[in-house]
DRENDO-1510 file (C-alpha; in Angstrom, 1 decimal, always signed):
<recs>
REC; n; res; u; v; w
REC; 1; VAL; -140.1; +337.7; +25.7 .
REC; 2; GLN; -137.1; +336.4; +24.0 .
REC; 3; LEU; -134.1; +334.1; +24.6 .
REC; 4; GLN; -131.1; +334.4; +22.4 .
REC; 5; ALA; -128.6; +331.6; +22.3 .
REC; 6; SER; -125.1; +332.3; +21.0 .
REC; 7; GLY; -121.5; +331.1; +21.2 .
REC; 8; GLY; -121.6; +328.0; +19.0 .
REC; 9; GLY; -119.0; +327.2; +16.4 .
REC; 10; TRP; -116.5; +324.6; +15.2 .
REC; 11; VAL; -113.9; +323.2; +17.6 .
REC; 12; GLN; -111.6; +320.2; +17.5 .
REC; 13; PRO; -112.1; +317.3; +19.9 .
REC; 14; GLY; -110.8; +318.2; +23.4 .
REC; 15; GLY; -111.6; +321.9; +22.8 .
REC; 16; SER; -113.9; +324.3; +24.6 .
REC; 17; LEU; -116.8; +326.6; +23.9 .
REC; 18; ARG; -119.0; +328.8; +26.0 .
REC; 19; LEU; -122.6; +329.2; +25.0 .
REC; 20; SER; -124.6; +332.2; +26.2 .
REC; 21; CYS; -128.4; +332.5; +26.6 .
REC; 22; ALA; -129.5; +336.1; +26.9 .
REC; 23; ALA; -133.0; +337.0; +28.0 .
REC; 24; SER; -135.0; +340.0; +27.0 .
REC; 25; GLY; -138.5; +341.1; +28.0 .
REC; 26; PHE; -138.4; +339.2; +31.3 .
REC; 27; ALA; -136.3; +338.8; +34.4 .
REC; 28; LEU; -134.3; +335.6; +34.1 .
REC; 29; TYR; -133.7; +335.3; +37.8 .
REC; 30; HIS; -137.3; +334.2; +38.2 .
REC; 31; TYR; -136.7; +331.2; +36.0 .
REC; 32; ALA; -134.7; +328.0; +35.7 .
REC; 33; ILE; -132.7; +327.8; +32.5 .
REC; 34; GLY; -132.3; +324.6; +30.6 .
REC; 35; TRP; -129.9; +323.7; +27.8 .
REC; 36; PHE; -130.9; +321.1; +25.2 .
REC; 37; ARG; -129.3; +319.8; +22.1 .
REC; 38; GLN; -130.5; +318.1; +18.9 .
REC; 39; ALA; -128.2; +316.2; +16.6 .
REC; 40; PRO; -129.1; +315.5; +13.0 .
REC; 41; GLY; -131.7; +312.7; +12.8 .
REC; 42; LYS; -132.1; +312.6; +16.6 .
REC; 43; GLU; -134.6; +313.9; +19.0 .
REC; 44; ARG; -133.9; +317.0; +21.1 .
REC; 45; GLU; -132.4; +316.0; +24.4 .
REC; 46; TRP; -131.9; +317.6; +27.7 .
REC; 47; VAL; -128.4; +318.5; +28.6 .
REC; 48; SER; -128.3; +320.6; +31.8 .
REC; 49; CYS; -130.4; +322.9; +34.0 .
REC; 50; ILE; -129.8; +325.6; +36.6 .
REC; 51; SER; -132.6; +326.5; +38.9 .
REC; 52; ASP; -133.5; +330.0; +40.0 .
REC; 53; SER; -131.7; +329.3; +43.3 .
REC; 54; GLY; -128.6; +328.1; +41.5 .
REC; 55; SER; -128.9; +324.3; +41.8 .
REC; 56; THR; -127.4; +322.6; +38.8 .
REC; 57; TYR; -128.2; +319.3; +37.0 .
REC; 58; TYR; -126.5; +317.5; +34.2 .
REC; 59; ARG; -127.0; +314.5; +31.9 .
REC; 60; ASP; -124.5; +311.8; +32.7 .
REC; 61; SER; -122.6; +312.1; +29.4 .
REC; 62; VAL; -121.6; +315.7; +30.1 .
REC; 63; THR; -121.1; +315.6; +33.8 .
REC; 64; GLY; -117.6; +316.8; +34.6 .
REC; 65; ARG; -117.1; +318.4; +31.2 .
REC; 66; PHE; -119.9; +321.0; +31.1 .
REC; 67; THR; -120.7; +323.7; +33.6 .
REC; 68; ILE; -123.9; +325.7; +33.7 .
REC; 69; SER; -124.1; +329.1; +35.3 .
REC; 70; ARG; -126.1; +332.3; +35.4 .
REC; 71; ASP; -125.5; +336.0; +35.8 .
REC; 72; ASN; -128.8; +337.5; +36.9 .
REC; 73; ALA; -127.3; +341.0; +36.7 .
REC; 74; LYS; -126.7; +340.4; +33.0 .
REC; 75; ASN; -129.9; +338.5; +32.5 .
REC; 76; THR; -127.8; +335.7; +30.9 .
REC; 77; ALA; -127.1; +332.1; +31.5 .
REC; 78; TYR; -124.1; +330.2; +30.2 .
REC; 79; LEU; -123.0; +326.7; +29.3 .
REC; 80; GLN; -119.2; +326.2; +29.5 .
REC; 81; MET; -118.3; +323.1; +27.5 .
REC; 82; ASN; -114.9; +321.6; +27.9 .
REC; 83; ASP; -113.2; +318.4; +26.5 .
REC; 84; LEU; -115.7; +318.4; +23.7 .
REC; 85; LYS; -116.3; +315.2; +21.8 .
REC; 86; PRO; -117.6; +314.6; +18.3 .
REC; 87; GLU; -120.8; +313.2; +19.9 .
REC; 88; ASP; -121.5; +316.6; +21.4 .
REC; 89; THR; -122.1; +317.9; +17.8 .
REC; 90; ALA; -125.6; +319.3; +17.7 .
REC; 91; VAL; -127.7; +322.4; +17.6 .
REC; 92; TYR; -127.9; +323.7; +21.2 .
REC; 93; TYR; -131.0; +325.5; +22.6 .
REC; 94; CYS; -131.7; +327.3; +25.8 .
REC; 95; ALA; -135.1; +327.4; +27.4 .
REC; 96; ALA; -136.7; +329.0; +30.5 .
REC; 97; ASP; -139.3; +327.6; +32.9 .
REC; 98; PRO; -140.2; +328.2; +36.6 .
REC; 99; ILE; -138.5; +324.9; +37.5 .
REC; 100; CYS; -135.8; +322.6; +36.2 .
REC; 101; LYS; -137.2; +319.7; +34.2 .
REC; 102; GLY; -135.6; +316.9; +32.3 .
REC; 103; THR; -138.3; +317.1; +29.7 .
REC; 104; ARG; -138.9; +319.6; +26.8 .
REC; 105; GLU; -141.9; +321.2; +28.6 .
REC; 106; TYR; -140.3; +324.6; +29.1 .
REC; 107; ASP; -142.3; +327.9; +28.7 .
REC; 108; TYR; -139.8; +329.8; +26.6 .
REC; 109; TRP; -137.3; +328.7; +24.0 .
REC; 110; GLY; -134.4; +330.4; +22.2 .
REC; 111; GLN; -133.3; +329.7; +18.7 .
REC; 112; GLY; -130.4; +327.2; +18.4 .
REC; 113; THR; -126.7; +327.7; +18.0 .
REC; 114; GLN; -124.7; +325.1; +16.1 .
REC; 115; VAL; -121.8; +323.3; +17.8 .
REC; 116; THR; -119.6; +321.2; +15.6 .
REC; 117; VAL; -116.8; +319.1; +17.1 .
REC; 118; SER; -114.5; +317.5; +14.5 .
REC; 119; SER; -110.9; +317.2; +13.5 .
</recs>
């Protein structure tokens, strides 16, 4: 069972990135997928979640800028991030669990992918 997060990088403020979370060893469609992020010196925080049925949830600071989605045929979930701000700089993680949660209690975790927003 493995989750692989990718797609991070450096972008200027106002730019966009799309993160991917690819699952292997299990069928992603059974699970909710959450995205988290951890900035230097800060605790890991919940960013967004998409349920197995496609319901989506976002933290207030990213609502309207980030879009979570999933492609069950590809066993992959995505986080489209637009209008990025320096405060979005963090290591981003994806996680899987039977239900969406705003806590870190997810069954499976991927490794992080670094997102840096600066000019």
